[in-house]
N, C-alpha and C positions, 0 to 999 in steps of 0.2 A: 713933749716933756723929755728931757735928757736926764738920765740917771747917771750920777757920778759916784766915784769912790768905790768902796767895797761892794756897795749895792749894785753898781754898774758892772763891776767885774763878775759879780755873782750872776747877773742876768746874761752877760756875754757867755759865761761858762755854761749856763743852762741852755742857751741857744746853740752853743757849740755841741753840747752833749745831745741835744735834740737832733741837730743836723747829723751828727755821727750815727745816732741811733737810726735816723731815717735812711742814711746812706747804707748802713749795714742791712737794714730791711730791704732797701732797693737792690742791694747786691745779692742778698739771699733770693729775692724774687727773680732777679735776672738769672741767677745761677739755676734756680728751680725751672724757670722757663727754658733755659738752654738745655738743662738736663732732660726735660720732657721732650724737647725738640730732638735732642740726640737719641733718646729712647725711641721716638717715632721713626726716625731715620734708620736706626739700627734694626728695629723691628721689620721695617720694609725690606731692608737688605736681607735679613734672615729669611723672611717669607719667600723672597725671590729665589734664594739659594735652595730652600726646601722644595719649592716648586720645580726648579731645574733638576734637582737630584731625584725627585719623585718621577719626573718624566724619564730620566735616564734609567731608573729602576724598572719602570713600566716597559720601556723598550727592551731592556735586557730580559725581562720576564717573558715578553712576547717571543723574542728570539729563541729563548730556551724552550718554550712550549713548542715552537715549530720544529726545533731540533729533536725534541722528544718524540713528536709525531713521526718525523722522518725515520728515526731509529726504530720505533715500534713497527712501522710499515716494513722496514728492512728485516726486522726479526721475524715478522709474520711470513714474509716471502722466503726467508731462509728455512723456517719450519716447514713451509709447504714444499720447498725443494727437497728437504731431507726426507719427508714422507714419500715424495715421488721417487727419490733415489732408492729408498728401502723397497718400494714396490717393484722397481726395475731390477734390483738385485735379486729379489725373490723370483721374479720371472726368469732371469738369466739362469739362476741356480736350477730352477725347475726344468728349463729347456736343456741345459747341459746334462742333467740327470736322465731325462728322457732320451737324449741322443746316445748316451752311454748304454742305456738299456737296449736301444734299437741295435746298436753295433754288436752288443753281446748276443742278442737274439739272432742276428744275421749270421754270426760266426757259428753259433750252435746249429742253426738250420743248414748251413753250408757243410758243416761236419757230418750231420745226419744224412745229407744227400749223398755224399761220398762217391761221386762219379770219377773224379780225377785222383789217382794215387798220389801225385805230387801234392795236391791240395790237402789230401787227408794227412799228409805228413806235416804240412805247414800250419793248417788250421788249428789243431790242438795246441801247437806252440803259440799261435797268435791268441787263442783264447786264454791260454795260460799267461801270456804276456799282457793281455788286455785286462784281465781280472784285477791285477794290482792297480791299474789306472782307475778302474771303476771304484775299487775300495779306497784308493788314494783320494779320489774326488770326494767320497763320503767322509774320509778322515780329515780332508783339508777344508771341509765346509766349516765356516766360522761357528764356534760354539760359545763364544764369549757373550757378554751382555748385549753387544751390538746385534748379533745374529738372533738372540732370543727376543729382542725388541722388534724384529722384523715381522 
């Protein structure tokens, strides 16, 4: 059955509108499918980038942890060396003080012995000259916070 005239034009228009509507619907569907595909692809790319960055950050964190451990060990060794140096300085100070006391005592003993008149003339001068060294040693002993911490 062939429809002619205005009725036929009307049917053609309806078919055309139906076709346009279906075409729009198909276009929307294709766009939506394309959009979903694009989103899946973009999501995969972003996940890969996040994974790569996470791996880089984990490697950096591991490296920094190793560096912190190395520095902590170095600090501990430096503290141990400082304690050892303080002990050695105390020991040297003690030995110098003892040696000065021994020299002072020997001069006094030699003066008291008094066998040689030349020595008797020189020994009091040596004792007098030596006493400032002994007292200088006491005065030059560090008195700041460093020596107090020893």
